[in-house]
mmCIF entry with sequence, helices, sheets and N, C-alpha, C, O atoms, coordinates in Angstrom:
data_MODEL
# 
_entry.id   MODEL 
# 
_entity.id                         1 
_entity.type                       polymer 
_entity.pdbx_number_of_molecules   1 
# 
_entity_poly.entity_id                      1 
_entity_poly.type                           'polypeptide(L)' 
_entity_poly.nstd_linkage                   no 
_entity_poly.nstd_monomer                   no 
_entity_poly.pdbx_seq_one_letter_code       MPQMSPIMWLNLFFLFSMTLILFNQNMYFSFKSNKINLNKINYKTPKTNWKW 
_entity_poly.pdbx_seq_one_letter_code_can   MPQMSPIMWLNLFFLFSMTLILFNQNMYFSFKSNKINLNKINYKTPKTNWKW 
_entity_poly.pdbx_strand_id                 A 
# 
loop_
_entity_poly_seq.entity_id 
_entity_poly_seq.num 
_entity_poly_seq.mon_id 
_entity_poly_seq.hetero 
1 1  MET n 
1 2  PRO n 
1 3  GLN n 
1 4  MET n 
1 5  SER n 
1 6  PRO n 
1 7  ILE n 
1 8  MET n 
1 9  TRP n 
1 10 LEU n 
1 11 ASN n 
1 12 LEU n 
1 13 PHE n 
1 14 PHE n 
1 15 LEU n 
1 16 PHE n 
1 17 SER n 
1 18 MET n 
1 19 THR n 
1 20 LEU n 
1 21 ILE n 
1 22 LEU n 
1 23 PHE n 
1 24 ASN n 
1 25 GLN n 
1 26 ASN n 
1 27 MET n 
1 28 TYR n 
1 29 PHE n 
1 30 SER n 
1 31 PHE n 
1 32 LYS n 
1 33 SER n 
1 34 ASN n 
1 35 LYS n 
1 36 ILE n 
1 37 ASN n 
1 38 LEU n 
1 39 ASN n 
1 40 LYS n 
1 41 ILE n 
1 42 ASN n 
1 43 TYR n 
1 44 LYS n 
1 45 THR n 
1 46 PRO n 
1 47 LYS n 
1 48 THR n 
1 49 ASN n 
1 50 TRP n 
1 51 LYS n 
1 52 TRP n 
# 
_struct_asym.id          A 
_struct_asym.entity_id   1 
# 
_struct_conf.conf_type_id            HELX_P 
_struct_conf.id                      HELX_P1 
_struct_conf.pdbx_PDB_helix_id       AA1 
_struct_conf.beg_label_comp_id       PRO 
_struct_conf.beg_label_asym_id       A 
_struct_conf.beg_label_seq_id        6 
_struct_conf.pdbx_beg_PDB_ins_code   ? 
_struct_conf.end_label_comp_id       SER 
_struct_conf.end_label_asym_id       A 
_struct_conf.end_label_seq_id        30 
_struct_conf.pdbx_end_PDB_ins_code   ? 
_struct_conf.beg_auth_comp_id        PRO 
_struct_conf.beg_auth_asym_id        A 
_struct_conf.beg_auth_seq_id         6 
_struct_conf.end_auth_comp_id        SER 
_struct_conf.end_auth_asym_id        A 
_struct_conf.end_auth_seq_id         30 
_struct_conf.pdbx_PDB_helix_class    1 
_struct_conf.details                 ? 
_struct_conf.pdbx_PDB_helix_length   25 
# 
_struct_conf_type.id          HELX_P 
_struct_conf_type.criteria    ? 
_struct_conf_type.reference   ? 
# 
loop_
_atom_site.group_PDB 
_atom_site.id 
_atom_site.type_symbol 
_atom_site.label_atom_id 
_atom_site.label_alt_id 
_atom_site.label_comp_id 
_atom_site.label_asym_id 
_atom_site.label_entity_id 
_atom_site.label_seq_id 
_atom_site.pdbx_PDB_ins_code 
_atom_site.Cartn_x 
_atom_site.Cartn_y 
_atom_site.Cartn_z 
_atom_site.occupancy 
_atom_site.B_iso_or_equiv 
_atom_site.pdbx_formal_charge 
_atom_site.auth_seq_id 
_atom_site.auth_comp_id 
_atom_site.auth_asym_id 
_atom_site.auth_atom_id 
_atom_site.pdbx_PDB_model_num 
ATOM 1   N N  . MET A 1 1  ? 1.893   -40.955 4.511   1.00 0.00 ? 1  MET A N  1 
ATOM 2   C CA . MET A 1 1  ? 1.310   -39.678 4.130   1.00 0.00 ? 1  MET A CA 1 
ATOM 3   C C  . MET A 1 1  ? 1.496   -39.495 2.619   1.00 0.00 ? 1  MET A C  1 
ATOM 4   O O  . MET A 1 1  ? 2.608   -39.624 2.107   1.00 0.00 ? 1  MET A O  1 
ATOM 5   N N  . PRO A 1 2  ? 0.417   -39.199 1.919   1.00 0.00 ? 2  PRO A N  1 
ATOM 6   C CA . PRO A 1 2  ? 0.512   -39.077 0.453   1.00 0.00 ? 2  PRO A CA 1 
ATOM 7   C C  . PRO A 1 2  ? 1.272   -37.813 0.027   1.00 0.00 ? 2  PRO A C  1 
ATOM 8   O O  . PRO A 1 2  ? 1.255   -36.781 0.698   1.00 0.00 ? 2  PRO A O  1 
ATOM 9   N N  . GLN A 1 3  ? 1.916   -37.951 -1.090  1.00 0.00 ? 3  GLN A N  1 
ATOM 10  C CA . GLN A 1 3  ? 2.673   -36.825 -1.631  1.00 0.00 ? 3  GLN A CA 1 
ATOM 11  C C  . GLN A 1 3  ? 1.772   -36.000 -2.545  1.00 0.00 ? 3  GLN A C  1 
ATOM 12  O O  . GLN A 1 3  ? 0.835   -36.509 -3.160  1.00 0.00 ? 3  GLN A O  1 
ATOM 13  N N  . MET A 1 4  ? 2.091   -34.707 -2.612  1.00 0.00 ? 4  MET A N  1 
ATOM 14  C CA . MET A 1 4  ? 1.343   -33.833 -3.521  1.00 0.00 ? 4  MET A CA 1 
ATOM 15  C C  . MET A 1 4  ? 2.124   -33.683 -4.821  1.00 0.00 ? 4  MET A C  1 
ATOM 16  O O  . MET A 1 4  ? 3.350   -33.574 -4.816  1.00 0.00 ? 4  MET A O  1 
ATOM 17  N N  . SER A 1 5  ? 1.411   -33.680 -5.907  1.00 0.00 ? 5  SER A N  1 
ATOM 18  C CA . SER A 1 5  ? 2.063   -33.487 -7.204  1.00 0.00 ? 5  SER A CA 1 
ATOM 19  C C  . SER A 1 5  ? 2.443   -32.006 -7.366  1.00 0.00 ? 5  SER A C  1 
ATOM 20  O O  . SER A 1 5  ? 1.880   -31.148 -6.686  1.00 0.00 ? 5  SER A O  1 
ATOM 21  N N  . PRO A 1 6  ? 3.378   -31.710 -8.247  1.00 0.00 ? 6  PRO A N  1 
ATOM 22  C CA . PRO A 1 6  ? 3.805   -30.312 -8.419  1.00 0.00 ? 6  PRO A CA 1 
ATOM 23  C C  . PRO A 1 6  ? 2.682   -29.374 -8.848  1.00 0.00 ? 6  PRO A C  1 
ATOM 24  O O  . PRO A 1 6  ? 2.660   -28.206 -8.462  1.00 0.00 ? 6  PRO A O  1 
ATOM 25  N N  . ILE A 1 7  ? 1.756   -29.887 -9.643  1.00 0.00 ? 7  ILE A N  1 
ATOM 26  C CA . ILE A 1 7  ? 0.654   -29.016 -10.075 1.00 0.00 ? 7  ILE A CA 1 
ATOM 27  C C  . ILE A 1 7  ? -0.247  -28.654 -8.898  1.00 0.00 ? 7  ILE A C  1 
ATOM 28  O O  . ILE A 1 7  ? -0.837  -27.574 -8.879  1.00 0.00 ? 7  ILE A O  1 
ATOM 29  N N  . MET A 1 8  ? -0.356  -29.545 -7.924  1.00 0.00 ? 8  MET A N  1 
ATOM 30  C CA . MET A 1 8  ? -1.153  -29.232 -6.742  1.00 0.00 ? 8  MET A CA 1 
ATOM 31  C C  . MET A 1 8  ? -0.448  -28.198 -5.867  1.00 0.00 ? 8  MET A C  1 
ATOM 32  O O  . MET A 1 8  ? -1.100  -27.341 -5.271  1.00 0.00 ? 8  MET A O  1 
ATOM 33  N N  . TRP A 1 9  ? 0.878   -28.276 -5.788  1.00 0.00 ? 9  TRP A N  1 
ATOM 34  C CA . TRP A 1 9  ? 1.610   -27.253 -5.049  1.00 0.00 ? 9  TRP A CA 1 
ATOM 35  C C  . TRP A 1 9  ? 1.459   -25.895 -5.727  1.00 0.00 ? 9  TRP A C  1 
ATOM 36  O O  . TRP A 1 9  ? 1.341   -24.866 -5.061  1.00 0.00 ? 9  TRP A O  1 
ATOM 37  N N  . LEU A 1 10 ? 1.463   -25.905 -7.042  1.00 0.00 ? 10 LEU A N  1 
ATOM 38  C CA . LEU A 1 10 ? 1.283   -24.662 -7.786  1.00 0.00 ? 10 LEU A CA 1 
ATOM 39  C C  . LEU A 1 10 ? -0.109  -24.091 -7.547  1.00 0.00 ? 10 LEU A C  1 
ATOM 40  O O  . LEU A 1 10 ? -0.265  -22.885 -7.358  1.00 0.00 ? 10 LEU A O  1 
ATOM 41  N N  . ASN A 1 11 ? -1.113  -24.951 -7.556  1.00 0.00 ? 11 ASN A N  1 
ATOM 42  C CA . ASN A 1 11 ? -2.474  -24.490 -7.272  1.00 0.00 ? 11 ASN A CA 1 
ATOM 43  C C  . ASN A 1 11 ? -2.588  -23.936 -5.855  1.00 0.00 ? 11 ASN A C  1 
ATOM 44  O O  . ASN A 1 11 ? -3.252  -22.925 -5.628  1.00 0.00 ? 11 ASN A O  1 
ATOM 45  N N  . LEU A 1 12 ? -1.954  -24.587 -4.929  1.00 0.00 ? 12 LEU A N  1 
ATOM 46  C CA . LEU A 1 12 ? -1.977  -24.117 -3.551  1.00 0.00 ? 12 LEU A CA 1 
ATOM 47  C C  . LEU A 1 12 ? -1.264  -22.771 -3.420  1.00 0.00 ? 12 LEU A C  1 
ATOM 48  O O  . LEU A 1 12 ? -1.722  -21.889 -2.695  1.00 0.00 ? 12 LEU A O  1 
ATOM 49  N N  . PHE A 1 13 ? -0.158  -22.622 -4.115  1.00 0.00 ? 13 PHE A N  1 
ATOM 50  C CA . PHE A 1 13 ? 0.565   -21.350 -4.112  1.00 0.00 ? 13 PHE A CA 1 
ATOM 51  C C  . PHE A 1 13 ? -0.301  -20.231 -4.687  1.00 0.00 ? 13 PHE A C  1 
ATOM 52  O O  . PHE A 1 13 ? -0.362  -19.140 -4.120  1.00 0.00 ? 13 PHE A O  1 
ATOM 53  N N  . PHE A 1 14 ? -0.967  -20.496 -5.808  1.00 0.00 ? 14 PHE A N  1 
ATOM 54  C CA . PHE A 1 14 ? -1.844  -19.483 -6.402  1.00 0.00 ? 14 PHE A CA 1 
ATOM 55  C C  . PHE A 1 14 ? -3.021  -19.153 -5.495  1.00 0.00 ? 14 PHE A C  1 
ATOM 56  O O  . PHE A 1 14 ? -3.440  -17.998 -5.409  1.00 0.00 ? 14 PHE A O  1 
ATOM 57  N N  . LEU A 1 15 ? -3.538  -20.135 -4.841  1.00 0.00 ? 15 LEU A N  1 
ATOM 58  C CA . LEU A 1 15 ? -4.651  -19.893 -3.926  1.00 0.00 ? 15 LEU A CA 1 
ATOM 59  C C  . LEU A 1 15 ? -4.228  -18.956 -2.791  1.00 0.00 ? 15 LEU A C  1 
ATOM 60  O O  . LEU A 1 15 ? -4.925  -17.984 -2.499  1.00 0.00 ? 15 LEU A O  1 
ATOM 61  N N  . PHE A 1 16 ? -3.104  -19.239 -2.160  1.00 0.00 ? 16 PHE A N  1 
ATOM 62  C CA . PHE A 1 16 ? -2.640  -18.380 -1.074  1.00 0.00 ? 16 PHE A CA 1 
ATOM 63  C C  . PHE A 1 16 ? -2.204  -17.006 -1.582  1.00 0.00 ? 16 PHE A C  1 
ATOM 64  O O  . PHE A 1 16 ? -2.400  -16.002 -0.897  1.00 0.00 ? 16 PHE A O  1 
ATOM 65  N N  . SER A 1 17 ? -1.623  -16.956 -2.756  1.00 0.00 ? 17 SER A N  1 
ATOM 66  C CA . SER A 1 17 ? -1.212  -15.668 -3.315  1.00 0.00 ? 17 SER A CA 1 
ATOM 67  C C  . SER A 1 17 ? -2.414  -14.788 -3.612  1.00 0.00 ? 17 SER A C  1 
ATOM 68  O O  . SER A 1 17 ? -2.414  -13.601 -3.289  1.00 0.00 ? 17 SER A O  1 
ATOM 69  N N  . MET A 1 18 ? -3.429  -15.363 -4.220  1.00 0.00 ? 18 MET A N  1 
ATOM 70  C CA . MET A 1 18 ? -4.632  -14.588 -4.524  1.00 0.00 ? 18 MET A CA 1 
ATOM 71  C C  . MET A 1 18 ? -5.354  -14.171 -3.249  1.00 0.00 ? 18 MET A C  1 
ATOM 72  O O  . MET A 1 18 ? -5.909  -13.075 -3.178  1.00 0.00 ? 18 MET A O  1 
ATOM 73  N N  . THR A 1 19 ? -5.349  -15.030 -2.254  1.00 0.00 ? 19 THR A N  1 
ATOM 74  C CA . THR A 1 19 ? -5.960  -14.669 -0.975  1.00 0.00 ? 19 THR A CA 1 
ATOM 75  C C  . THR A 1 19 ? -5.223  -13.497 -0.341  1.00 0.00 ? 19 THR A C  1 
ATOM 76  O O  . THR A 1 19 ? -5.853  -12.573 0.174   1.00 0.00 ? 19 THR A O  1 
ATOM 77  N N  . LEU A 1 20 ? -3.915  -13.528 -0.375  1.00 0.00 ? 20 LEU A N  1 
ATOM 78  C CA . LEU A 1 20 ? -3.121  -12.438 0.176   1.00 0.00 ? 20 LEU A CA 1 
ATOM 79  C C  . LEU A 1 20 ? -3.363  -11.132 -0.583  1.00 0.00 ? 20 LEU A C  1 
ATOM 80  O O  . LEU A 1 20 ? -3.527  -10.078 0.032   1.00 0.00 ? 20 LEU A O  1 
ATOM 81  N N  . ILE A 1 21 ? -3.386  -11.196 -1.895  1.00 0.00 ? 21 ILE A N  1 
ATOM 82  C CA . ILE A 1 21 ? -3.601  -9.998  -2.707  1.00 0.00 ? 21 ILE A CA 1 
ATOM 83  C C  . ILE A 1 21 ? -4.986  -9.420  -2.460  1.00 0.00 ? 21 ILE A C  1 
ATOM 84  O O  . ILE A 1 21 ? -5.129  -8.209  -2.286  1.00 0.00 ? 21 ILE A O  1 
ATOM 85  N N  . LEU A 1 22 ? -5.997  -10.258 -2.442  1.00 0.00 ? 22 LEU A N  1 
ATOM 86  C CA . LEU A 1 22 ? -7.355  -9.770  -2.212  1.00 0.00 ? 22 LEU A CA 1 
ATOM 87  C C  . LEU A 1 22 ? -7.523  -9.204  -0.808  1.00 0.00 ? 22 LEU A C  1 
ATOM 88  O O  . LEU A 1 22 ? -8.196  -8.191  -0.620  1.00 0.00 ? 22 LEU A O  1 
ATOM 89  N N  . PHE A 1 23 ? -6.922  -9.846  0.163   1.00 0.00 ? 23 PHE A N  1 
ATOM 90  C CA . PHE A 1 23 ? -6.997  -9.339  1.527   1.00 0.00 ? 23 PHE A CA 1 
ATOM 91  C C  . PHE A 1 23 ? -6.330  -7.970  1.635   1.00 0.00 ? 23 PHE A C  1 
ATOM 92  O O  . PHE A 1 23 ? -6.871  -7.066  2.271   1.00 0.00 ? 23 PHE A O  1 
ATOM 93  N N  . ASN A 1 24 ? -5.159  -7.811  1.018   1.00 0.00 ? 24 ASN A N  1 
ATOM 94  C CA . ASN A 1 24 ? -4.459  -6.525  1.073   1.00 0.00 ? 24 ASN A CA 1 
ATOM 95  C C  . ASN A 1 24 ? -5.223  -5.429  0.344   1.00 0.00 ? 24 ASN A C  1 
ATOM 96  O O  . ASN A 1 24 ? -5.265  -4.289  0.807   1.00 0.00 ? 24 ASN A O  1 
ATOM 97  N N  . GLN A 1 25 ? -5.821  -5.761  -0.780  1.00 0.00 ? 25 GLN A N  1 
ATOM 98  C CA . GLN A 1 25 ? -6.620  -4.768  -1.484  1.00 0.00 ? 25 GLN A CA 1 
ATOM 99  C C  . GLN A 1 25 ? -7.842  -4.377  -0.677  1.00 0.00 ? 25 GLN A C  1 
ATOM 100 O O  . GLN A 1 25 ? -8.224  -3.207  -0.639  1.00 0.00 ? 25 GLN A O  1 
ATOM 101 N N  . ASN A 1 26 ? -8.442  -5.342  -0.046  1.00 0.00 ? 26 ASN A N  1 
ATOM 102 C CA . ASN A 1 26 ? -9.614  -5.054  0.771   1.00 0.00 ? 26 ASN A CA 1 
ATOM 103 C C  . ASN A 1 26 ? -9.248  -4.157  1.948   1.00 0.00 ? 26 ASN A C  1 
ATOM 104 O O  . ASN A 1 26 ? -9.984  -3.222  2.263   1.00 0.00 ? 26 ASN A O  1 
ATOM 105 N N  . MET A 1 27 ? -8.136  -4.426  2.593   1.00 0.00 ? 27 MET A N  1 
ATOM 106 C CA . MET A 1 27 ? -7.719  -3.599  3.719   1.00 0.00 ? 27 MET A CA 1 
ATOM 107 C C  . MET A 1 27 ? -7.294  -2.203  3.258   1.00 0.00 ? 27 MET A C  1 
ATOM 108 O O  . MET A 1 27 ? -7.509  -1.225  3.974   1.00 0.00 ? 27 MET A O  1 
ATOM 109 N N  . TYR A 1 28 ? -6.703  -2.105  2.090   1.00 0.00 ? 28 TYR A N  1 
ATOM 110 C CA . TYR A 1 28 ? -6.251  -0.810  1.586   1.00 0.00 ? 28 TYR A CA 1 
ATOM 111 C C  . TYR A 1 28 ? -7.435  0.096   1.263   1.00 0.00 ? 28 TYR A C  1 
ATOM 112 O O  . TYR A 1 28 ? -7.421  1.278   1.607   1.00 0.00 ? 28 TYR A O  1 
ATOM 113 N N  . PHE A 1 29 ? -8.448  -0.441  0.611   1.00 0.00 ? 29 PHE A N  1 
ATOM 114 C CA . PHE A 1 29 ? -9.568  0.375   0.176   1.00 0.00 ? 29 PHE A CA 1 
ATOM 115 C C  . PHE A 1 29 ? -10.667 0.507   1.221   1.00 0.00 ? 29 PHE A C  1 
ATOM 116 O O  . PHE A 1 29 ? -11.636 1.232   0.994   1.00 0.00 ? 29 PHE A O  1 
ATOM 117 N N  . SER A 1 30 ? -10.548 -0.161  2.344   1.00 0.00 ? 30 SER A N  1 
ATOM 118 C CA . SER A 1 30 ? -11.608 -0.079  3.343   1.00 0.00 ? 30 SER A CA 1 
ATOM 119 C C  . SER A 1 30 ? -11.451 1.128   4.264   1.00 0.00 ? 30 SER A C  1 
ATOM 120 O O  . SER A 1 30 ? -12.421 1.555   4.891   1.00 0.00 ? 30 SER A O  1 
ATOM 121 N N  . PHE A 1 31 ? -10.228 1.687   4.353   1.00 0.00 ? 31 PHE A N  1 
ATOM 122 C CA . PHE A 1 31 ? -10.009 2.831   5.222   1.00 0.00 ? 31 PHE A CA 1 
ATOM 123 C C  . PHE A 1 31 ? -9.971  4.107   4.402   1.00 0.00 ? 31 PHE A C  1 
ATOM 124 O O  . PHE A 1 31 ? -9.325  4.181   3.356   1.00 0.00 ? 31 PHE A O  1 
ATOM 125 N N  . LYS A 1 32 ? -10.682 5.112   4.905   1.00 0.00 ? 32 LYS A N  1 
ATOM 126 C CA . LYS A 1 32 ? -10.701 6.398   4.226   1.00 0.00 ? 32 LYS A CA 1 
ATOM 127 C C  . LYS A 1 32 ? -9.623  7.281   4.836   1.00 0.00 ? 32 LYS A C  1 
ATOM 128 O O  . LYS A 1 32 ? -9.588  7.481   6.050   1.00 0.00 ? 32 LYS A O  1 
ATOM 129 N N  . SER A 1 33 ? -8.769  7.792   4.011   1.00 0.00 ? 33 SER A N  1 
ATOM 130 C CA . SER A 1 33 ? -7.682  8.619   4.517   1.00 0.00 ? 33 SER A CA 1 
ATOM 131 C C  . SER A 1 33 ? -8.168  10.055  4.704   1.00 0.00 ? 33 SER A C  1 
ATOM 132 O O  . SER A 1 33 ? -9.046  10.530  3.983   1.00 0.00 ? 33 SER A O  1 
ATOM 133 N N  . ASN A 1 34 ? -7.583  10.726  5.680   1.00 0.00 ? 34 ASN A N  1 
ATOM 134 C CA . ASN A 1 34 ? -7.911  12.131  5.920   1.00 0.00 ? 34 ASN A CA 1 
ATOM 135 C C  . ASN A 1 34 ? -7.061  12.989  5.002   1.00 0.00 ? 34 ASN A C  1 
ATOM 136 O O  . ASN A 1 34 ? -5.834  12.888  4.980   1.00 0.00 ? 34 ASN A O  1 
ATOM 137 N N  . LYS A 1 35 ? -7.748  13.839  4.243   1.00 0.00 ? 35 LYS A N  1 
ATOM 138 C CA . LYS A 1 35 ? -7.021  14.719  3.342   1.00 0.00 ? 35 LYS A CA 1 
ATOM 139 C C  . LYS A 1 35 ? -6.585  15.965  4.099   1.00 0.00 ? 35 LYS A C  1 
ATOM 140 O O  . LYS A 1 35 ? -7.345  16.525  4.890   1.00 0.00 ? 35 LYS A O  1 
ATOM 141 N N  . ILE A 1 36 ? -5.381  16.381  3.853   1.00 0.00 ? 36 ILE A N  1 
ATOM 142 C CA . ILE A 1 36 ? -4.837  17.561  4.514   1.00 0.00 ? 36 ILE A CA 1 
ATOM 143 C C  . ILE A 1 36 ? -5.202  18.784  3.678   1.00 0.00 ? 36 ILE A C  1 
ATOM 144 O O  . ILE A 1 36 ? -4.931  18.842  2.478   1.00 0.00 ? 36 ILE A O  1 
ATOM 145 N N  . ASN A 1 37 ? -5.816  19.748  4.334   1.00 0.00 ? 37 ASN A N  1 
ATOM 146 C CA . ASN A 1 37 ? -6.165  20.980  3.648   1.00 0.00 ? 37 ASN A CA 1 
ATOM 147 C C  . ASN A 1 37 ? -4.936  21.885  3.630   1.00 0.00 ? 37 ASN A C  1 
ATOM 148 O O  . ASN A 1 37 ? -4.478  22.342  4.677   1.00 0.00 ? 37 ASN A O  1 
ATOM 149 N N  . LEU A 1 38 ? -4.415  22.136  2.454   1.00 0.00 ? 38 LEU A N  1 
ATOM 150 C CA . LEU A 1 38 ? -3.186  22.900  2.337   1.00 0.00 ? 38 LEU A CA 1 
ATOM 151 C C  . LEU A 1 38 ? -3.412  24.395  2.520   1.00 0.00 ? 38 LEU A C  1 
ATOM 152 O O  . LEU A 1 38 ? -2.458  25.134  2.761   1.00 0.00 ? 38 LEU A O  1 
ATOM 153 N N  . ASN A 1 39 ? -4.655  24.855  2.411   1.00 0.00 ? 39 ASN A N  1 
ATOM 154 C CA . ASN A 1 39 ? -4.925  26.279  2.569   1.00 0.00 ? 39 ASN A CA 1 
ATOM 155 C C  . ASN A 1 39 ? -4.805  26.718  4.023   1.00 0.00 ? 39 ASN A C  1 
ATOM 156 O O  . ASN A 1 39 ? -4.499  27.882  4.282   1.00 0.00 ? 39 ASN A O  1 
ATOM 157 N N  . LYS A 1 40 ? -5.033  25.834  4.964   1.00 0.00 ? 40 LYS A N  1 
ATOM 158 C CA . LYS A 1 40 ? -4.980  26.190  6.377   1.00 0.00 ? 40 LYS A CA 1 
ATOM 159 C C  . LYS A 1 40 ? -3.557  26.251  6.913   1.00 0.00 ? 40 LYS A C  1 
ATOM 160 O O  . LYS A 1 40 ? -3.305  26.893  7.933   1.00 0.00 ? 40 LYS A O  1 
ATOM 161 N N  . ILE A 1 41 ? -2.650  25.607  6.254   1.00 0.00 ? 41 ILE A N  1 
ATOM 162 C CA . ILE A 1 41 ? -1.272  25.565  6.729   1.00 0.00 ? 41 ILE A CA 1 
ATOM 163 C C  . ILE A 1 41 ? -0.538  26.804  6.219   1.00 0.00 ? 41 ILE A C  1 
ATOM 164 O O  . ILE A 1 41 ? -0.505  27.070  5.018   1.00 0.00 ? 41 ILE A O  1 
ATOM 165 N N  . ASN A 1 42 ? 0.044   27.547  7.141   1.00 0.00 ? 42 ASN A N  1 
ATOM 166 C CA . ASN A 1 42 ? 0.813   28.733  6.756   1.00 0.00 ? 42 ASN A CA 1 
ATOM 167 C C  . ASN A 1 42 ? 2.277   28.344  6.619   1.00 0.00 ? 42 ASN A C  1 
ATOM 168 O O  . ASN A 1 42 ? 2.925   27.900  7.567   1.00 0.00 ? 42 ASN A O  1 
ATOM 169 N N  . TYR A 1 43 ? 2.759   28.525  5.432   1.00 0.00 ? 43 TYR A N  1 
ATOM 170 C CA . TYR A 1 43 ? 4.161   28.241  5.182   1.00 0.00 ? 43 TYR A CA 1 
ATOM 171 C C  . TYR A 1 43 ? 4.931   29.548  5.318   1.00 0.00 ? 43 TYR A C  1 
ATOM 172 O O  . TYR A 1 43 ? 4.700   30.498  4.571   1.00 0.00 ? 43 TYR A O  1 
ATOM 173 N N  . LYS A 1 44 ? 5.831   29.583  6.263   1.00 0.00 ? 44 LYS A N  1 
ATOM 174 C CA . LYS A 1 44 ? 6.642   30.777  6.459   1.00 0.00 ? 44 LYS A CA 1 
ATOM 175 C C  . LYS A 1 44 ? 8.040   30.497  5.925   1.00 0.00 ? 44 LYS A C  1 
ATOM 176 O O  . LYS A 1 44 ? 8.786   29.674  6.455   1.00 0.00 ? 44 LYS A O  1 
ATOM 177 N N  . THR A 1 45 ? 8.355   31.203  4.872   1.00 0.00 ? 45 THR A N  1 
ATOM 178 C CA . THR A 1 45 ? 9.693   31.056  4.313   1.00 0.00 ? 45 THR A CA 1 
ATOM 179 C C  . THR A 1 45 ? 10.493  32.297  4.691   1.00 0.00 ? 45 THR A C  1 
ATOM 180 O O  . THR A 1 45 ? 10.049  33.418  4.442   1.00 0.00 ? 45 THR A O  1 
ATOM 181 N N  . PRO A 1 46 ? 11.620  32.115  5.267   1.00 0.00 ? 46 PRO A N  1 
ATOM 182 C CA . PRO A 1 46 ? 12.420  33.287  5.656   1.00 0.00 ? 46 PRO A CA 1 
ATOM 183 C C  . PRO A 1 46 ? 12.972  33.996  4.420   1.00 0.00 ? 46 PRO A C  1 
ATOM 184 O O  . PRO A 1 46 ? 13.388  33.371  3.444   1.00 0.00 ? 46 PRO A O  1 
ATOM 185 N N  . LYS A 1 47 ? 12.958  35.318  4.502   1.00 0.00 ? 47 LYS A N  1 
ATOM 186 C CA . LYS A 1 47 ? 13.522  36.084  3.393   1.00 0.00 ? 47 LYS A CA 1 
ATOM 187 C C  . LYS A 1 47 ? 15.035  36.046  3.487   1.00 0.00 ? 47 LYS A C  1 
ATOM 188 O O  . LYS A 1 47 ? 15.621  36.267  4.547   1.00 0.00 ? 47 LYS A O  1 
ATOM 189 N N  . THR A 1 48 ? 15.630  35.769  2.389   1.00 0.00 ? 48 THR A N  1 
ATOM 190 C CA . THR A 1 48 ? 17.093  35.728  2.361   1.00 0.00 ? 48 THR A CA 1 
ATOM 191 C C  . THR A 1 48 ? 17.586  36.660  1.276   1.00 0.00 ? 48 THR A C  1 
ATOM 192 O O  . THR A 1 48 ? 17.052  36.684  0.167   1.00 0.00 ? 48 THR A O  1 
ATOM 193 N N  . ASN A 1 49 ? 18.589  37.410  1.599   1.00 0.00 ? 49 ASN A N  1 
ATOM 194 C CA . ASN A 1 49 ? 19.239  38.265  0.609   1.00 0.00 ? 49 ASN A CA 1 
ATOM 195 C C  . ASN A 1 49 ? 20.446  37.522  0.075   1.00 0.00 ? 49 ASN A C  1 
ATOM 196 O O  . ASN A 1 49 ? 21.418  37.268  0.787   1.00 0.00 ? 49 ASN A O  1 
ATOM 197 N N  . TRP A 1 50 ? 20.358  37.187  -1.175  1.00 0.00 ? 50 TRP A N  1 
ATOM 198 C CA . TRP A 1 50 ? 21.477  36.476  -1.782  1.00 0.00 ? 50 TRP A CA 1 
ATOM 199 C C  . TRP A 1 50 ? 22.496  37.482  -2.283  1.00 0.00 ? 50 TRP A C  1 
ATOM 200 O O  . TRP A 1 50 ? 22.193  38.316  -3.136  1.00 0.00 ? 50 TRP A O  1 
ATOM 201 N N  . LYS A 1 51 ? 23.664  37.401  -1.766  1.00 0.00 ? 51 LYS A N  1 
ATOM 202 C CA . LYS A 1 51 ? 24.743  38.307  -2.178  1.00 0.00 ? 51 LYS A CA 1 
ATOM 203 C C  . LYS A 1 51 ? 25.745  37.498  -2.992  1.00 0.00 ? 51 LYS A C  1 
ATOM 204 O O  . LYS A 1 51 ? 26.555  36.741  -2.456  1.00 0.00 ? 51 LYS A O  1 
ATOM 205 N N  . TRP A 1 52 ? 25.663  37.681  -4.266  1.00 0.00 ? 52 TRP A N  1 
ATOM 206 C CA . TRP A 1 52 ? 26.525  36.890  -5.144  1.00 0.00 ? 52 TRP A CA 1 
ATOM 207 C C  . TRP A 1 52 ? 27.784  37.646  -5.427  1.00 0.00 ? 52 TRP A C  1 
ATOM 208 O O  . TRP A 1 52 ? 28.651  37.155  -6.150  1.00 0.00 ? 52 TRP A O  1 
# 
């Protein structure tokens, strides 16, 4: 079985790295996230009397 030179291993590493990066970017930007409307959410903060 023939051996691969170090430059070929480096090329193979870059090929797989770029494939992984492009795949992750594609998956990240392909889904649209649902934005939460903050006006509909009622935040109830309890009133506290601070006695210092």
